[in-house]
C-alpha positions in Angstrom: 42.0 -18.7 11.4 43.7 -15.6 12.8 41.5 -12.5 13.2 42.5 -9.6 11.0 42.6 -6.1 12.3 41.4 -3.4 9.9 43.7 -0.4 9.8 42.5 2.5 7.6 45.2 4.2 5.6 43.4 7.5 5.6 40.8 9.0 7.9 39.1 12.1 6.8 37.1 14.2 9.3 34.9 17.1 8.1 33.4 19.6 10.5 36.3 18.7 12.8 35.3 21.3 15.4 32.6 18.8 16.4 35.2 16.2 17.6 37.3 18.6 19.7 37.6 18.0 23.4 35.7 20.3 25.6 36.2 20.3 29.4 36.9 17.1 31.3 34.4 15.0 29.4 34.7 13.8 25.8 31.8 13.4 23.5 31.2 10.1 21.6 32.4 11.9 18.4 35.6 13.0 20.1 36.2 9.4 21.4 35.7 8.0 18.0 38.0 10.5 16.3 40.7 9.7 18.9 40.3 6.0 18.3 40.5 6.5 14.5 43.5 8.9 14.8 45.4 6.2 16.7 44.6 3.5 14.1 45.1 5.5 10.9 48.2 6.0 8.9 47.0 9.5 7.8 44.5 11.8 9.4 43.0 14.9 7.7 40.6 17.2 9.6 38.7 20.1 8.0 36.5 22.8 9.4 35.3 26.2 8.3 34.2 27.0 11.9 36.5 28.9 14.1 37.3 27.2 17.4 35.5 28.2 20.5 38.3 30.3 21.9 39.5 27.7 24.3 43.1 26.5 23.8 42.1 23.0 25.0 39.8 22.5 22.0 42.4 23.2 19.4 45.1 21.4 21.3 43.0 18.2 21.4 42.7 18.3 17.6 46.4 18.9 17.2 47.2 16.0 19.5 45.0 13.7 17.3 47.3 14.6 14.4 50.5 14.3 16.5 50.2 12.9 20.1 53.5 14.5 21.0 52.7 18.0 19.6 51.4 19.6 22.8 52.3 18.5 26.3 50.2 21.1 28.1 46.8 21.7 26.4 46.3 24.9 28.4 49.7 26.4 27.6 51.3 26.3 24.1 52.2 28.6 21.3 51.6 28.7 17.5 55.2 27.3 17.1 54.0 24.0 18.8 51.4 23.4 16.1 53.5 24.7 13.1 52.9 22.4 10.2 49.8 20.8 11.8 47.4 23.6 11.4 46.9 25.3 8.0 44.5 28.3 8.0 43.4 29.5 4.6 41.1 32.3 3.6 39.1 32.9 0.5 41.8 35.2 -0.8 44.4 32.4 -0.4 42.7 30.2 -3.0 41.0 32.8 -5.2 43.5 32.1 -8.1 42.9 28.3 -7.9 39.1 28.4 -8.3 39.0 30.6 -11.4 36.0 32.7 -10.7 34.0 30.1 -8.8 33.3 32.6 -6.1 30.5 34.9 -7.1 30.7 38.5 -6.0 28.2 39.2 -3.2 25.4 41.6 -4.2 24.0 43.4 -1.2 20.7 45.4 -1.4 18.8 47.2 1.4 15.1 46.4 1.4 12.8 48.5 3.6 9.2 48.0 4.6 7.0 49.8 7.0 6.2 48.2 10.3 2.5 47.7 11.2 1.1 49.4 14.3 1.1 46.1 16.2 4.8 45.5 15.2 5.7 49.0 16.4 3.8 48.5 19.7 5.6 45.2 20.3 8.9 46.7 19.6 8.2 49.7 21.9 7.5 47.3 24.7 10.7 45.4 23.9 12.8 48.6 23.7 11.5 50.0 27.1 11.9 46.6 28.8 14.5 46.4 31.5 15.2 42.9 32.7 16.3 42.4 36.3 18.1 39.1 35.3 20.4 41.1 33.0 20.9 44.0 35.4 22.3 41.7 38.1 24.9 40.2 35.8 28.5 41.2 35.6 29.5 44.4 33.9 29.5 43.9 30.1 26.9 41.2 30.1 24.0 43.4 31.2 21.9 43.0 28.0 22.8 39.4 27.1 19.3 37.9 27.1 17.7 41.0 25.6 20.2 40.9 22.8 19.4 37.3 22.0 15.7 38.1 22.3 16.1 40.9 19.8 17.7 38.5 17.3 14.8 36.1 17.6 12.3 39.0 17.4 13.7 40.0 14.0 13.9 36.3 12.9 10.1 35.8 13.3 7.4 36.3 15.9 7.2 32.5 16.4 10.9 32.3 17.2 10.7 35.2 19.7 7.6 33.7 21.4 9.5 30.4 21.7 12.4 32.1 23.4 10.2 34.1 25.8 8.2 30.9 26.8 11.5 29.0 27.5 12.8 31.9 29.7 9.5 32.3 31.5 9.5 28.5 32.3 13.0 28.8 33.6 12.2 31.8 35.8 9.0 30.2 37.2 11.0 27.2 38.2 13.6 29.4 39.9 11.0 31.7 41.5 8.0 29.5 42.2 6.3 32.3 44.3 6.3 34.5 41.1 8.3 37.2 42.9 10.2 38.1 39.8 9.3 41.2 37.8 10.8 39.8 34.6 8.1 37.2 34.3 5.4 39.9 34.0 7.5 41.9 31.5 8.1 38.9 29.3 4.4 38.0 29.4 3.5 41.5 28.3 6.0 41.3 25.4 4.7 37.8 24.5 1.1 39.1 24.3 2.1 41.9 22.1 4.0 39.6 19.7 1.1 37.1 19.6 -1.1 39.9 18.2 1.5 40.5 15.4 1.6 36.7 14.7 -2.2 36.5 14.6 -2.3 39.2 11.9 0.3 37.4 9.8 -1.7 34.1 9.9 
């Protein structure tokens, strides 16, 4: 008996940004998507996540839809993907969903910070990290910015970020000759006092 080959008529990929090619290596998801793209009669890919800013990522998705669309993944124009990529905003479908989008209500809530929270934030605000100062212009507060986000997320999240960075620095500077380690430990101790009160 002859072996039958299954050929799907339609392949549907949601969160399609996860199957885009990045760099020289392809993820398992990307390989699977490419395989299904070659064996399907129709391929539909959806994503609400903007691409990563690299032309190769979008090009790899477009080439799954039409292998002849883009010859050079690093050099192409929007004309090359005309008809393959449809970008729609909320305003584009507003009339089709008949009021399904609720209006966003924004309120500002304020609460006073405790003395321990103020003390921790003062340490953070005054902290100058050597690792950031040595970076290229424009990236000088990169880690501090991510640290601030985690600080306002929760004390636990910030402590986790600090501990991960301390481990990284201790590995890079085993002799401990890195002032950032002491600064981060000081901040961690202050945040732990905030966390202890919350518990």
